[in-house]
C-alpha positions in Angstrom: -1.7 -24.8 -60.9 -4.3 -24.6 -58.1 -6.2 -21.8 -59.7 -8.0 -23.9 -62.3 -11.4 -23.1 -63.8 -13.8 -25.0 -66.0 -15.1 -23.2 -69.0 -18.0 -24.5 -71.0 -19.2 -22.8 -74.1 -21.8 -23.8 -76.7 -23.1 -21.4 -79.4 -23.9 -21.2 -83.1 -22.0 -18.7 -85.2 -23.1 -17.0 -88.5 -21.9 -18.3 -91.8 -20.1 -15.1 -92.8 -16.9 -15.6 -91.0 -13.8 -14.4 -92.9 -11.3 -16.9 -93.9 -8.6 -15.5 -91.7 -11.0 -15.4 -88.7 -12.1 -18.9 -89.3 -8.4 -20.1 -89.6 -7.7 -18.5 -86.2 -10.8 -20.0 -84.6 -9.9 -23.5 -86.1 -6.4 -23.0 -84.6 -7.9 -22.2 -81.2 -10.0 -25.5 -81.1 -7.1 -27.6 -82.3 -8.4 -28.1 -85.9 -5.5 -26.4 -87.8 -2.1 -24.8 -87.6 -1.5 -21.3 -86.2 -2.2 -18.8 -88.9 0.3 -16.1 -89.7 -2.3 -13.3 -88.8 -4.5 -13.4 -85.6 -7.4 -11.1 -86.5 -9.6 -12.1 -83.5 -7.0 -10.2 -81.2 -5.9 -13.1 -79.0 -2.3 -12.3 -80.1 -2.5 -8.7 -79.1 -1.4 -9.2 -75.4 2.0 -10.8 -74.9 3.4 -11.9 -71.5 7.0 -10.6 -71.2 9.7 -12.4 -69.1 13.2 -11.0 -68.2 16.2 -13.1 -69.3 18.4 -11.9 -66.4 18.1 -9.1 -63.9 15.3 -6.8 -64.9 17.0 -3.9 -63.2 19.9 -4.2 -65.5 19.5 -1.8 -68.5 21.1 -4.4 -70.8 18.6 -7.1 -69.7 16.9 -8.7 -72.6 13.2 -9.7 -72.5 11.4 -12.6 -74.1 7.9 -12.3 -75.4 5.7 -15.5 -75.2 3.9 -16.6 -78.3 0.1 -16.9 -78.2 -1.2 -20.3 -77.5 -4.5 -21.9 -78.7 -7.1 -21.5 -76.0 -9.4 -24.4 -76.6 -7.0 -27.0 -78.1 -6.7 -29.4 -75.2 -8.1 -32.9 -75.8 -7.3 -35.2 -72.9 -8.8 -36.2 -69.5 -9.4 -33.2 -67.3 -7.0 -32.9 -64.4 -9.3 -31.0 -61.9 -12.9 -31.0 -63.1 -13.3 -34.6 -64.3 -14.4 -35.9 -67.7 -12.7 -34.9 -71.0 -11.5 -31.6 -72.3 -13.0 -31.0 -75.8 -13.5 -28.4 -78.4 -15.3 -28.8 -81.7 -16.1 -26.4 -84.5 -18.4 -28.0 -87.2 -20.1 -26.5 -90.1 -24.0 -26.4 -90.0 -25.4 -27.3 -93.4 -29.1 -26.9 -92.9 -28.9 -23.7 -90.9 -25.8 -22.3 -92.5 -23.1 -21.3 -90.1 -20.9 -22.9 -87.5 -21.6 -24.8 -84.3 -19.0 -24.4 -81.5 -18.8 -26.5 -78.3 -15.9 -26.1 -75.8 -15.1 -27.6 -72.4 -11.7 -26.7 -71.1 -9.7 -26.2 -68.0 -8.2 -22.8 -67.8 -5.7 -21.0 -65.5 -6.4 -17.2 -64.9 -3.3 -16.4 -66.9 -5.2 -17.5 -70.0 -8.1 -15.2 -69.3 -6.9 -12.3 -71.5 -7.1 -14.7 -74.5 -10.6 -16.0 -73.4 -11.8 -12.5 -73.0 -10.7 -11.6 -76.5 -12.4 -14.6 -78.0 -15.7 -14.2 -76.0 -15.8 -10.5 -77.1 -15.2 -11.6 -80.7 -17.7 -14.5 -80.6 -20.6 -12.5 -79.2 -21.3 -10.3 -82.2 -20.9 -13.3 -84.6 -23.5 -15.5 -82.8 -26.7 -16.3 -84.8 -28.6 -14.7 -81.9 -26.5 -11.5 -81.8 -29.1 -9.4 -83.5 -32.0 -10.6 -81.3 -32.6 -7.4 -79.1 -33.4 -7.7 -75.5 -33.3 -11.5 -75.1 -30.8 -13.3 -73.0 -29.2 -16.5 -74.3 -27.3 -18.9 -72.1 -24.1 -19.8 -73.9 -22.1 -21.5 -71.2 -20.4 -21.0 -67.8 -17.2 -20.5 -65.9 -16.6 -22.1 -62.5 -13.7 -22.5 -60.2 -12.7 -26.1 -60.2 -13.7 -26.9 -56.6 -16.9 -24.9 -56.6 -20.4 -25.9 -57.4 -21.2 -22.2 -58.2 -21.2 -21.2 -61.8 -20.9 -17.8 -63.5 -23.1 -18.0 -66.5 -22.0 -16.7 -69.9 -25.0 -14.8 -71.2 -25.3 -13.4 -74.7 -27.3 -10.2 -74.8 -27.6 -7.8 -77.7 -24.5 -9.3 -79.4 -22.3 -9.2 -76.3 -21.3 -12.0 -74.0 -21.5 -10.8 -70.4 -18.1 -11.6 -68.9 -17.9 -13.2 -65.4 -16.2 -11.2 -62.7 -13.4 -13.7 -62.5 -12.4 -12.9 -66.1 -12.9 -9.2 -65.6 -10.8 -9.0 -62.5 -7.9 -11.1 -64.0 -7.6 -8.9 -67.1 -7.1 -5.4 -65.6 -4.8 -4.4 -68.5 -7.7 -4.7 -70.9 -8.6 -1.7 -73.0 -12.2 -1.4 -74.2 -12.3 -1.2 -78.0 
C-alpha cells in the first residue's frame, strides 16, 4: 500500500441529475446503498482474478465487484487529517455541492477517471466556455507537488498519474 495518493475534489453540480445517477453518486460518497444499476460507468471495468492456475483451460475466474470510491470516513493513514466525502443539496442555487478528500491507490484510478469524466459535464460551470475552474488536485502522499484538477469546457483535465494508470481506458 505504498502507492497512496491524496485526492481533493470540490465542485457544484447542476440540479438535473437523474435519479439513478444520483443514487450511484450517493453510493460513492457513502450516503446510500449500492444501486442495482451503475449508470456513471464505474462498474464497467472489472478486475479479474484466477482461482487456480491461469494456464489451466478449466481455470475459473472471479470478477471483483465495484466498490464505492469516496466512501471512506476515518483518519487518513498516509496524508494526515480525515477522509471525508459529502454530497449536499443546494437550496438557493439549485443543485448539489460535492466535497471529497480521500486516499487512493492507483488500482482505483479507473473508477476515479470514470467519475471525473462523468462529473465534468454536470458541473454548474461546464457551459462556461474558455475559462478554467480549479476543482481539486491529486498528489502522491509523500510529495508537496500537486496535479491540479481543472474544469475547462465541461471536461476535467486528468492528471498524468491517472492517465498512465488507466491504459485500458477507451475514449467514449
